[in-house]
Every structure is written in C-alpha cells, then in structure tokens.
N, C-alpha and C positions, 0 to 999 in steps of 0.2 A: 452418430447421433448420441446424445445423452439418454441412457435408459434407466439411470438411477442417480439419486442425489439425496444426501442425508446430512444432518447437522446435529450436534449435541453440545449442551452446556453442562458443566459439572459445578454444582454450588454447595456441596456438602461442607460441613464444618471442618476446619483444618485442625487435626489432632496428631501430635507427634507419636502418640502411642498406637495409632491405627495405621495400617498400610495405606499409603497415599496413592491417589490416582496418578498414573503416568501417561504420557502422550499416546502410547500404543493402545491403552484402554479406550481412550476417546476416539482414536481412529477406527478401532474395531466397532465401537458403538455406532459411529456415523456410517460405517460400511454396512452394518446390519440394518440400519434404517433405509439405506439406499437399495438393497437387494437381498435375495435369499440364497440358500445353499446351492440351488441349481445354477445361479449366475456365478457364484464363487468358484464352482467346479470348472466353469468355462474360462475364467480369468487366466490370461497367459502373460500379462505384464502388470506389475505393481510399481507405481511411481510416487515417491513421497517427497513432500515439500520439506525443505530444511527445518530442523527442529533445534531451538535454542535451549529449551528447558530440560532436556535429557540428551544423552549421547549413546546412540546405538551404532554397532558396526554396520548393520544392514537392516534398517527399520522396515523396509518392504518385505524382506524375508520373514521377519518376526510377525508382521501383520498377516501375511499369507498363511503362515502356520496357524495363527489364531482363528482365521475364518475357514480353514479347511481347503484352501486352494492347493492344487497338487503339482502342476507343471507350469512354472512361470519364471520370467526374468524380472529383475528389479533395477530401478534407477533411483538415485537420490539427487536432489537439486542443490544448486548454489543458494546463497542467501539473497532475498529480494522479494518485495511485494509484487513484482511483475511475474513471479515464477508460476503461480497456479494457471494463469491464462496461457503462458508460454508452454507449459506442460500439456495443456489441453490442445493447443494448436499442433504440437508435435504428435500427440496421440492420434489426432484426426489424420495427419499425413501418414503416419505409420500404418493405420488401418486401411487407408485409401490405397497405399502401395503394397499391401499384403505382408507387412512386417509384423503385424499384431492383429489379434482378433477381438479380444475383449480386454480393455485396459481399465484398471482401477487406479484412480488418483486419490491421494489422501494426505491429510496434514492435521496436526494438532499441537497445541501448547498447553502446558500446565504451569505457566509462570506465576499465577496467583498462588497456587499450592506451594510451589518451590520457594517463593519469597515469604509466604506465611509460615512455612516450616522453619526457615532460617531465622525468622524473628522470634520463634519459640524455642530455639536451640536444637531444632531437628534438621533433617535434610531430606530432599526428595530421593526416594529409592526407585530405580528403574531396573527392568530386566537386563541382566548382563549376558551378552553373547561372547563366548570365549574366543580366543585367538584363532581357533580353527575356522571361524566364520570369516570369509573374506570381506574386506571393506566394500561397501556398495559402489557400483560404478556411478560417477557423477554425470549428470545430464547437462551438457553445455558448459560453456566457459563463463566465468564470473566477470563482472565489470567492476573496476575499482570504485570505492566509495568517494574518494576525494583526491585532489592533487596536492602538489608540494606546497602551494600557497596556503591552503586550508590547514594542512597538517602542521605547518610551522607555527601557526598561532592557536592551535587546538580548537579550531572551528570544526568540531569532530562529532557532532551528534544532531539528529533531526530536530530536537527541541531548540537548537540554536539556529540552524540553517533556514528552516521554514519561516520563522518570524522575520528573518532577513528578507526573504522573498516577499513577505507580507508588506513590509515597508516600501519595497520597490513598487509593488502594485499600487499602494496608496499614493505615492509620489507621482507615478505615471498618470493617475487619475486627477492629480492636483486637488486632492481631497483633504479636508481638515482632519485632525486627529479625532475629534468628536464625531464627525459625520462617518468617518471610517469605522470607529468603534461600534456605532449604532448599526451600520450596514452589515458588518461581518457577524456580529452577535445575532442579528436577525436571520442571516443565512444559516448559522449553526442551530438556531432554535427550530428552523424548518427541518433540519436533519434530525434533531431530537424528536420532533413530532412523528417522523417516519419510524424511528426506533420504538416509540411508545406503542405503535400498532404492529410491530414485527414480533411474532412470538419467539423468534430465535435471538433477539437482541439481548445483550448482557444488561444494559441499563434501560429500563422502560419507565423510569420516573420522569414526568414532565418537567421541563426546565424552560423558563422564559428567557428572552434575549437579555434582559437586565441581569438575571441570575447568572447567565453564562459570562457576561462581560465583567461583572462586579467581583473584584478580588475579596476573599474572605478566608476564614479558618479552614473551610472545606473546599475552597476553590482558589488556592494561592496563585500568585503570579509566578509563572515558570520562566518565561523569557519574553520581554516586552515586544509586541503588545498582547501576548497570549497568556490567558489564565489556564489553569489545569483543565477546564472543560473545553478548551480549544486544542488540546493535545490528544494524540492517539492513546488509547487505553489498553496497555498490554497486560494489566493485572486481571487476566481472565484465564479460565480453563475451558477451552473450546476446541472442537474438532469438526471436520467436514470431510466428506468423500463424494466423489463423482465416478460414474461408470460410463465408459464410452465404448460403443460397439457399432458394427455395420448393421444395415437394415436386415441383411440375411441372418446375422446372429440374433438380432432382436426377435425376429420371427421364430427362429428355431427355439429360443428360450421362452417363447410365448409371453413376451413383455407386452402389456396392453398398449395399443397405439396411442392412447390419450396421454401416455407418459413420455412419448418420444419428443425430444427437443433437439432441433437440428442446429449445429454450428454452421453458419453460412460462410463466414470468412474470418481470417485472422491476419494480423500484422505484428511485427516486432521491430524495435529500433532502440537506440539510446542516444541521449545528449552527452556532451562532454562530461567526463567524470570530474574534471576540475571546475568548480563553481566559478572561480575567478576568470576562466576562459570563456564563459558564456557571453554572447553578444549583449543580451539584456537579461537582467535578473527576474523580470516578470514575464518572460516568454519561454516557450519550449518548442523548438523546431520539430523534435521527434514526435510530440503529441500532435502538432498541426499536420505533419506529413503522414504519420502512421494512422491517425484518426481519419483523415480524408481518404486515404487509400483503402482502409478496411471497408468504409462505406461504399466506395466505388466498386470494390470487388464483390460486394453484396448487392450491387445495383440499387443503392438507396441514397437518399440525401438525409441530412440530419433531421429534417422535419418529418421524415417517414418513420422515425424511430419512436416507439411508444414508451419504452422504459429505458432509463439511463442510470448507470451506476458509475459515477466518477470516483476514482480512488481518492479517499478522503481522510488521509492521516492528519492533515492540518487544513485550515481554511484556505491558505494560499494555494495548496495543491488543487483544490476544487476550482478556484477562480482562474488559475492559469489554464487548466484543462478546458473549462467552459469557454473561455475566450478563444482558445485555439481551435475548438470544434464548432464555433459559431453558435454557442448557447449563451444564455444570460444567467449569471449567478444571482441576479437580483429579482428574478421572476417567481413569485410564490405559486403561480399556476402550473409550473413545470418542475417537479421534484428532480433533483440531480442524484438521488440515491434510492435504492430499493431496500436497503438494510437499515439505514440510520447512520452509517459511517463508522469509522474506527474509534471515535470517542464514545459513542453510545451503543452501537451494535457490538463492538468489541474489536480490538486490534491485536490478534494473536500472531504478532511478528510477521513472518513472511506469508502466512496462510489466510489473510483476510479475504482475498479474492476467491478462494475456494467457497467461502460462505456467500459472497455476492453472486457467484454463478449459480449456486444451489438455490438461493432465494429467487433469482431471476427465473430459473427453470420452473419453480413452483408457480410463480406468477403467470408465466406463459402457458403452462398446462391448464391453469384455471381460466385463462383468457385466450383461447385458440385464435390464431390469425394475427396476433400482435408480434411486434419485433422489439429487440432489445440490443443495446450497445453496452459493453463492459470495457472499462479502462483499468489498467493495472500499472502500478508505479513502484519501482524499487530505488533505493538510494535516496538522493536528494533531488527529486524530479529528474532522475538520471536514466533508469532502465524502464522501458515502456512496452506494454503488450496490449493488444486490442482484440475483441471478439464481437461478432454480430450473431444473434440467435433468433430462432423463430420456431413455431410448431409446423410451419410449412416447409417442405423439403426444397433445397436449392438444386440447380442442375448438378452441381458438384461443390465440395468444399474447396475454397481457394485461400491460399496463404502466400504472403510475400514478406521477405526481409527488405525493409525500405532504408537500410542503413546508408547505402550509397548516396541516396538523395539527401539524407540528413547531413552527411559529411560534406556536402557542397555548400551548406549554409555558412554564413559568416560567423566567425568567433572573434574574441577580443584578446589582445596580448595581456598575459598575466605576469606581473612583475613581482617576483618572489622577494627580492631585496631591493627596495626603492626608498629614496629619501627625497623629501621635498614637500611643497604645499599643494594639496589637492582639494577636491570637493566631495563631500559625502553624498553618495547616491543611494545608500541604504544602510540601516544599522539595526542591531538588536541588543538588548540589555538583559542578561541573565540575572535572576534573583536567587538569593540563598533561601534556606528553609525558614529563616526568620523574617522573610519579606523584604530584604534589603538588597538593592542592586550593588554589585561589587565591581563590575567592569562592563564595557560595551564593545562589541565587535562592529567594525565599520568597513564597508566596501567603499573604496576611494577612487574616484575618477581622476586620473592624472592630467596635466595640461595637454599631453599629446593624445589623449583619448584611451590610453591603456587603463588597466585596473590594478590596484594594490589592495590587499587585505591587511588590516591592522587592528590593534586592541587599545582602547582607552582604559588604562589601568587605574586611574585615579578614582576612588569611590565617589568623591564629590562631583566630578565631571560625569560619572556614570549616572548619578542621581539626576543631574541636569538633563540627561538624555531621555528621561522618562517624563519630565515636566515641561520640556520645550521641544519644538519641532526643529531638529537639527538637520533635516534634509536640505541639501544645498549649501550647508555651512562649510567654511574653510577649515581645513585640518592639517596640522603639520605631522608628517610621518618620518620616523627615523629608520635607519637601515635594519635595526633589530625588530621592527614590527610594532613599535609603540607609537601611539598617536596622541596628539594634544589639540583640543579645540582652540581655534584662533579667536 
C-alpha cells in the first residue's frame, strides 16, 4: 500500500549569486512531506526516476543520506514518463514477494532553474559524488524512442510527433480544421480548470479555450496545430515522493489507516518504437490491451472508476488513451485528469506520474471507497504503464506484462527509402521563434498500404500546409526523404 505521498514546487527567484536548488533538495522536501524519521529508518529500498537537470552517480544513495535512512539498496530508472507507475508496480511485487519491506520512490527536476541560470550566465550546481560511489543499478531495460525512418528525417522530438498524431485523429474523425481547433482547445481548457483547483499545480491561472488556441506573443505556435499552451511544460522545479509498504509494516510504523491507499493492479507494455511501423497513427494497442487488462485484474469496468488521470503531455495523447479505454475526451462531466496535466500542473520530464499518483492518493484519502485509474506514457505514445488504486484493500496486488498480446497486433511496413507518389495521412508543421513555418513533416501512405515519412522543405509549401487541409493530398517523395505537394 501507499503510506506516504508528498509533492513540492520551488518558485524562488533565480539568482546566479545564490546557491541554486538541485533535484535532490526537492526529492528530500517531497519525502519529508510524505513521511517522518521513523519511516525513513525503516526504508530498505530507494528508487529514483531518471533526472535530466542534474547528474548524480547514485541519486538514491544521496537521498537516503539526506533523510537519515541507514540500510537500503538503490535503483535508478531509464528515461520515460511511464517510469513512476512502472516503479510502483515493481515495488508492490517486491514487497509482496519479500524482496523489500519499505520502498521510497522519488523524482524531481529543476529544469526551470537550470535554464534560468544559463540565460543569466550561470549554471546549475549539484552535489558531486566522487568516483568512489558506484553508479546506481538501472531498473529495467529502456525502449528506443524512435526507429530508422524517424531518425533519418529528424522527426525526433515530442513537439513534432504528437501534433502528427493530432492530425491523424482529426482526419480519422473527418473533422474540419476549425471544428477540431475548437474541440481540442475546449478539452485543454477543462484540464486548465482542474489545475486552477489543484494546489500542487505549477500554472493555476485560468485560461479559456480561445486563449489556448489563439497564437500570440506569450502563446506562440510550436508545431501545427499546437500552440505553446498545448505542449508539455518542462520549465518547472518540482519534486514528488511515494512510500510503499506492507500492511504489517504500516501497522508497525503506526501509520494512520486513513492514509492507506491500496494499489489493486498494474500492467505494463509498449507499442512499436518506430512510429512509421504503427498500424494507425491515432491508435495504441498497448493502451487498449494494457488498460483493459489492468481493470480486469482489479475486477472493474471503466465505468466503475471514479477518478482518471490520463497521461497528458499533449492533447493527442489524451484523446488516443480515452478512445482506447472507452472514455470520451469530449465529455465535460467526466474529467480525464486529477492534476491539470503536463501543460498546467507541470511536466517535470519523466516524473509527472509521481505527481499524478500522489494527487490521486490525496483524493482517495479524502473520499474513501472511491477508485482511480492512472495511465503513464513514455516516448511517443510508446511505453505504457497502468495502475488502479483505492482505499479498499484488494485480495492481493496483481500485475501483468501484456507485451505478448500487444506484439500480436498488426503493424505496418515502414519504408525508410522510398520514391513515388503517395497520399498524406498526417502532417505537422514546426514554427520558428519568429512565428514562421519552415518545413512540414508528412506521413505518407504508399499505393501498397505501406508508410513512408518525409519532409516538405520548401517554406512556401510549408506555409500552405497551415492554411489548407492537405490531408489526403497527393505528394511526391524522393529517395532522400524530400516531399513535394502535387
């Protein structure tokens, strides 16, 4: 069960002449909100989510020393937004099987401070562990972020890929650009409303659907059709911590029963790392199969769940997950986030879901008897982890790796070097900081049903791609990956 959960935001002025906050400071602060010294003395495993804003040899060891833990092992995760839920799933299994007693999970990023110091000519200073400290053991294997087809054309960042999925969603719905803009901005405005009410959210300023959709000096277009307010917000200093233990340990440590939150079930799986190989760009077999199975393991249907937090780095991630789970992304009566999502609550790289689990735990403790579903996503809708939670105890925690079922799902041939005339099935157009489109990435369906990825490099054609609906248009692709609208 979860016996402790804490979150911290650091908002101090960034000053190069003052010691800057570092990730371990925030992890310590979150841990101290989650528990006290009695619990820390009982911790026998500390597992830390991958940190991008600082580099420690063993951050779990450093955190344990900070909080006064004495006899513990450490693990350090790969990169991925799925990691916090995967770490919790594994912690439950280890406790269940007698391999651990009390597990502290933690993560933090100080990306805001790091970037702010760099802009002022300073740099983030973090605690240095000398070479006598062994590198932390890595928990689990990483899954590649992309395949050869994506790497070849530099389709290499979330701000490019998720808008590509967004266009695929729009075209699958046969929706006009204007209707789509209105619908998605209303979805994100509902996420904003949740953040406004969330005391842990980074941005709590109300934003209307029109403000979210309309490009402007403070909300520039990043990659069509997404403005800045539709992108994950990594410019945060945030930390979170969770403590997992058995009932026996919770009783021994005298943790009040009203704080106990039970993980009922978990699943893990991943879709193909190559975007070009996915059967449909607006679908996710891993979410469909992993989500259905975690609910089945918990003995629930989707309508039995009171709280849902869908991983929300970009609107397309929410819409794909909602559709695969049997939820509506258009229903204002059923929120799909407990935090406000990565745009408004904050997107501390791989650690967002530590915050969504902590917020969910607070909600469940305040509303006994209710149930919650957490989804976690790493890569480009690639790596997925799921968890079901409640204040009511399950017969036992159940977990399953559903990868074998996902691997049986159909994929599509990805043509790395292809030349010919195809049809645009999705596209996105990145903008520069002056608000000008410079190129467009296109996913092209070939005459035999395969897929090629290409780039429209002509700025004038790129401009046309944001003023016209080019979905379904013919495009000529050359072997070097360049494309020209016909």
